[in-house]
C-alpha positions in Angstrom: 300.9 79.0 35.3 304.6 78.0 35.6 307.2 78.4 33.0 309.2 74.6 34.2 311.6 75.5 31.1 312.7 78.5 32.9 312.6 76.7 36.2 315.3 73.8 34.7 317.6 76.3 33.3 318.3 77.9 36.2 318.4 74.6 38.4 321.0 73.1 35.8 322.4 76.3 35.1 323.7 76.7 38.5 324.4 72.8 39.0 326.8 73.0 36.6 328.9 76.8 38.1 328.0 75.2 41.8 329.9 72.0 40.4 332.2 73.5 38.5 333.0 75.6 41.4 333.4 72.4 44.1 335.6 71.2 41.2 338.5 74.0 41.1 338.0 75.4 44.8 338.4 71.8 46.7 341.9 70.7 45.9 343.0 67.3 44.1 342.5 64.8 46.3 340.5 66.4 49.0 337.3 64.2 48.6 336.3 60.9 49.9 338.8 58.7 49.0 339.6 59.9 45.3 343.0 58.2 45.2 342.5 55.5 45.4 339.0 55.9 42.8 340.9 57.5 40.8 344.6 55.2 40.2 342.4 52.5 39.6 341.5 53.9 36.1 344.6 55.1 36.3 346.4 51.6 36.6 343.8 50.0 33.7 344.7 53.7 31.3 348.2 53.6 31.6 349.5 49.8 32.4 346.6 47.6 30.9 345.5 46.0 34.3 342.7 46.5 37.1 344.6 47.0 40.5 344.6 44.1 43.1 343.4 44.5 46.7 346.9 44.5 47.8 348.0 47.1 45.1 344.5 49.7 46.1 342.2 49.2 49.4 339.3 49.8 46.6 340.4 47.5 44.1 336.4 45.0 45.2 334.3 48.2 43.9 332.1 47.3 40.9 334.5 48.2 38.0 332.5 50.3 34.9 333.0 53.7 36.4 337.0 53.2 36.5 337.1 50.7 32.9 335.2 54.4 32.0 337.7 56.9 33.5 340.2 55.1 31.4 339.6 56.1 28.5 339.5 59.6 29.5 342.7 59.2 31.0 343.8 57.7 27.3 343.0 60.7 25.4 345.0 62.9 27.6 347.8 60.6 27.2 348.0 61.4 23.8 348.0 65.1 24.0 350.9 64.8 27.1 351.1 61.9 29.7 351.7 64.9 33.1 348.4 66.1 32.6 347.8 63.2 33.7 349.6 61.7 36.0 349.4 60.1 39.3 351.0 62.2 41.9 350.6 62.3 45.8 352.0 65.1 48.0 352.6 63.8 51.8 349.2 62.4 53.0 348.2 63.2 56.4 346.4 60.2 57.0 345.3 61.3 60.1 343.5 63.6 59.1 339.9 62.5 59.3 336.5 64.0 60.6 338.5 66.5 61.9 338.4 70.8 59.9 342.4 70.6 58.2 343.5 69.1 55.1 344.9 66.2 54.3 347.4 66.2 51.6 350.4 68.6 51.8 349.6 70.8 49.4 351.2 74.3 48.8 352.4 76.6 45.8 355.4 74.7 45.6 354.3 71.7 44.6 350.9 72.7 43.7 349.7 71.1 40.4 347.2 71.1 37.9 346.5 67.5 36.5 343.8 67.4 34.0 343.4 64.4 34.6 341.9 64.2 38.3 339.7 67.1 36.8 338.2 65.7 33.8 337.1 62.6 35.6 335.5 65.3 38.4 333.5 66.7 35.2 332.5 63.3 33.5 330.8 63.0 36.8 329.0 66.0 37.3 327.4 65.2 33.6 326.4 62.1 35.2 325.1 63.9 37.8 323.0 65.9 35.9 321.7 62.9 33.4 321.1 61.6 37.2 318.6 64.8 37.9 316.9 64.5 34.2 315.4 61.1 35.4 314.4 62.1 38.1 312.8 65.3 37.0 311.3 62.8 34.4 310.2 60.5 37.2 308.3 63.3 39.7 306.7 64.7 36.1 304.9 60.7 35.9 304.3 60.6 40.4 302.9 64.5 40.7 301.8 65.4 36.8 299.5 68.2 38.3 301.7 70.1 40.7 305.2 70.8 38.2 305.7 73.4 41.5 306.1 70.3 43.4 308.7 68.7 41.0 310.7 71.4 40.7 311.2 72.1 44.1 312.1 68.2 44.5 314.6 68.8 42.5 316.1 72.3 43.1 316.6 71.0 46.8 318.8 67.5 45.2 320.1 68.7 42.6 321.6 71.7 44.9 322.5 70.1 47.7 325.8 71.2 49.1 327.1 67.6 49.7 325.5 66.1 46.7 327.5 68.7 44.3 330.1 68.0 46.1 330.3 64.7 45.5 329.3 64.8 41.7 332.9 66.5 41.3 335.2 64.6 42.7 336.6 61.1 41.7 334.8 58.0 42.3 331.3 55.6 41.9 329.4 57.2 43.2 327.6 59.6 40.9 327.4 56.4 38.1 325.7 55.0 41.1 323.7 57.9 41.7 322.2 57.4 37.8 322.2 53.7 37.7 319.4 54.4 40.7 317.9 57.2 39.0 317.7 55.5 36.1 316.1 52.2 37.8 313.4 54.8 39.8 312.1 56.1 36.4 311.6 53.1 34.7 310.0 51.2 37.8 307.3 54.2 38.3 307.4 53.8 33.9 306.2 49.9 34.6 303.8 50.8 37.6 302.8 53.8 35.0 301.6 51.6 31.8 302.4 48.5 33.1 304.4 46.6 30.0 305.7 43.3 30.4 309.2 43.5 28.2 309.8 46.3 30.6 309.3 44.5 33.3 311.6 42.4 31.8 314.4 44.2 31.0 313.9 46.0 34.0 314.0 42.6 36.5 318.1 41.9 35.0 319.1 45.7 34.8 318.1 45.8 38.9 320.6 42.9 39.5 323.2 43.7 36.5 323.5 47.9 37.6 324.6 47.6 41.3 327.1 45.1 40.2 328.8 47.1 38.0 328.4 50.6 38.7 328.0 50.5 43.1 326.9 48.8 45.5 324.8 50.9 46.8 322.2 50.6 44.1 321.4 47.4 45.5 318.8 48.8 47.7 316.8 50.2 44.6 317.1 47.7 42.9 316.2 45.4 45.5 313.3 47.5 46.3 312.6 47.2 42.5 312.7 43.8 42.1 309.7 43.4 45.0 307.7 46.3 43.3 307.8 43.9 39.9 307.6 40.8 41.3 304.1 42.5 43.4 302.8 44.5 39.8 303.3 41.1 37.9 302.6 38.7 40.7 299.6 40.1 41.7 298.7 42.0 39.0 296.1 41.0 36.3 299.4 41.0 33.3 300.2 38.0 31.2 303.2 36.1 30.8 304.3 36.3 34.3 306.2 33.3 33.5 308.6 35.5 31.8 309.9 37.2 35.2 311.5 34.1 36.5 312.9 33.0 32.9 314.5 36.4 32.1 315.8 36.7 35.4 317.5 33.3 36.1 318.8 33.1 32.6 320.3 37.0 32.9 321.9 35.5 36.3 323.2 32.8 34.8 324.7 34.3 31.8 326.6 37.3 34.1 327.9 35.1 36.1 329.0 32.7 33.3 331.2 36.2 32.1 332.1 37.4 35.1 332.4 35.3 37.9 335.4 37.2 40.2 332.9 40.1 39.9 329.6 38.1 41.3 331.8 36.5 43.7 334.1 39.9 45.5 330.2 41.7 45.5 328.8 38.5 47.3 331.2 38.4 49.5 331.1 43.1 50.1 327.4 42.0 50.3 327.5 39.8 53.4 330.4 41.7 54.9 328.0 44.7 55.2 324.7 42.8 55.8 326.4 41.1 58.8 328.6 42.3 59.6 329.3 44.3 62.6 332.0 46.9 64.1 334.6 45.2 65.6 335.2 47.6 68.9 330.8 46.8 69.0 327.8 49.0 69.1 326.8 51.6 71.5 324.3 54.0 72.0 327.5 56.5 71.8 328.4 54.9 68.3 325.3 54.7 66.9 324.7 58.6 68.4 328.0 59.2 66.6 327.6 57.4 63.1 323.7 58.4 63.0 325.4 62.0 63.4 327.7 61.0 60.1 325.7 60.5 57.8 323.3 62.8 58.2 325.9 65.6 58.6 327.5 64.0 55.0 324.0 64.2 53.0 323.7 67.5 53.6 327.1 68.8 53.6 330.4 68.1 55.1 333.3 67.6 52.2 336.1 66.8 51.8 337.4 64.2 54.3 334.4 64.7 56.1 336.1 67.8 57.4 334.9 70.6 56.1 330.7 71.3 56.7 327.7 73.4 57.5 327.0 74.4 60.7 325.7 71.7 63.3 322.5 74.1 63.5 321.7 74.2 59.7 322.2 69.9 59.1 319.5 70.1 62.6 317.1 72.5 60.6 317.6 70.7 57.0 317.0 67.8 58.3 314.2 68.2 60.7 312.2 70.4 57.4 313.5 66.5 55.7 311.2 64.4 58.3 308.5 66.5 58.6 307.8 66.8 55.1 308.0 62.9 54.7 306.1 62.7 58.0 303.5 65.1 56.3 303.7 63.0 53.3 303.2 59.6 54.8 299.8 60.6 56.6 298.8 61.9 53.9 299.0 58.2 52.3 297.7 56.9 54.6 294.5 58.5 55.3 293.9 58.4 51.7 294.6 54.8 50.5 294.3 53.5 47.9 291.7 56.6 47.0 295.6 58.8 46.4 295.4 59.1 42.0 298.8 58.3 42.9 299.1 56.4 45.1 300.7 53.2 44.0 303.3 55.3 42.5 304.1 56.6 45.7 304.2 53.5 47.5 306.9 53.0 45.1 308.4 55.8 45.5 308.5 55.7 49.2 309.3 51.6 49.3 312.8 53.3 47.2 314.0 55.7 49.3 312.8 52.9 52.7 315.0 50.0 51.4 318.1 52.2 51.3 317.8 54.3 54.1 317.4 50.9 56.6 320.7 49.8 54.0 322.5 52.4 55.1 322.1 52.7 58.4 322.1 49.1 59.3 326.1 49.4 56.9 326.4 52.1 59.9 326.7 48.9 62.5 329.6 47.3 59.9 332.0 50.5 59.4 332.5 53.7 60.8 333.3 55.6 57.3 329.1 54.7 56.5 327.9 58.2 55.0 325.2 60.1 54.0 326.3 60.2 50.5 325.3 56.5 50.3 321.7 57.7 49.7 322.7 59.0 47.4 320.9 56.6 44.9 317.9 57.2 46.4 318.0 61.4 46.1 315.5 61.2 43.7 313.0 59.9 45.9 313.9 61.2 49.7 314.1 64.9 47.8 310.5 63.9 46.3 309.6 63.0 49.7 311.0 65.7 52.1 309.4 68.6 49.8 305.8 66.7 48.9 304.9 67.1 52.8 305.6 70.2 52.9 304.2 71.6 49.5 300.6 69.9 50.5 300.1 72.1 53.8 301.4 75.5 52.4 299.7 78.5 50.7 299.1 78.3 46.9 301.9 81.5 47.1 303.6 79.7 48.0 304.0 76.9 46.7 304.5 79.0 43.6 307.5 80.2 45.5 308.8 77.3 46.6 311.2 76.7 43.6 312.4 79.9 44.6 313.1 79.0 48.2 314.8 76.3 47.7 318.0 77.9 44.9 317.7 80.6 47.1 318.8 78.8 50.5 320.8 75.4 49.1 322.7 78.0 46.9 323.5 80.5 49.6 324.2 77.2 51.8 326.7 76.1 49.2 328.2 79.2 49.2 328.5 80.2 52.8 330.5 76.2 53.0 333.2 77.9 50.0 333.5 81.7 51.7 333.7 79.8 55.6 334.7 76.4 55.9 336.1 75.2 52.1 338.8 78.4 51.3 340.2 78.9 54.5 340.9 75.3 55.6 342.3 74.5 51.6 343.6 77.9 50.2 345.8 78.4 54.0 349.2 77.3 52.6 348.6 79.6 49.6 347.4 82.4 51.0 349.9 82.3 53.5 
């Protein structure tokens, strides 16, 4: 008998300990685009207006996180405005993809900006909520395999890059939560078809990517496809309700937020149909693939300090083998698999997200593995499931412990051999 509560406590306690550790060990601004993300929320709080593209290169991002973050900054401003100031030391702008710090923090100018840490910890909560929703989804997909769900949860929660991104200032955490919510709701629709839940899910699949982060769009597209299949090829009555709700929701959203819709459409068009200005060749594809994979497992900062290449290769091989084994099992059993439709929904969400990120890599060299995080639940479940079903039962029982210990060790190793030597050398000299 598996004590699920004990394992859940262990995973979530470690998630928060390691997450807070990353938030404190990574100096302020030493996370992807963190100064720009914080500036957007800070400007809303201090000046009551959203920054333009000329002032901030991230201004085209969906705005929900920045307005939420502005409440945190306003609350701190009532105590002391120094806590939430927007302060930048000298920036080494060419320190990208190199094992060097990007900002010239030292013992003379470093300051504890509580506004930045506050938003980092809010994101840590968003990441935890996403994990909880993924866990609830795993329970529906594999109700008779608790060790599978716990193992997938441990893999997702304790992946070093996930911990780093969830403990930084960005809109990725809110997008990850949105993706987890869509994953949970669509599996509920597959599990217990409900006209009103499906009708609610359709506008959510459209609105959440446009308000949180556009990387949720592949998940939303997969969700729309799954719901459409259930409605138009199932035995559900009132199929007209889907079309009606979709049209009404889209029209209403455009009426109230026309600028947001137009900006998002422009961004989507660029990412879907644009190509890198310098062209795309084999060397670039090799380089961007390596970058995406590395920044999914663990390469923190401005793509600066990462896990050893052999560790990343080992983790990737583990994941690909698990996914291949699970797909092979589904093909062999086909519709006779008791949870076949749930696994198809999971596979669609993972596949759509991977394809979208790969396509984005042809548009911009800034593509990173963190863009896969809205589907991290689906990806982690597929990675672990193949292994779970082929190892002996004794190993199945220990699989959560193996993954918890392994992923925790990777984070600690990254701290000791990467984060501290690179970012804290100015303080140690």
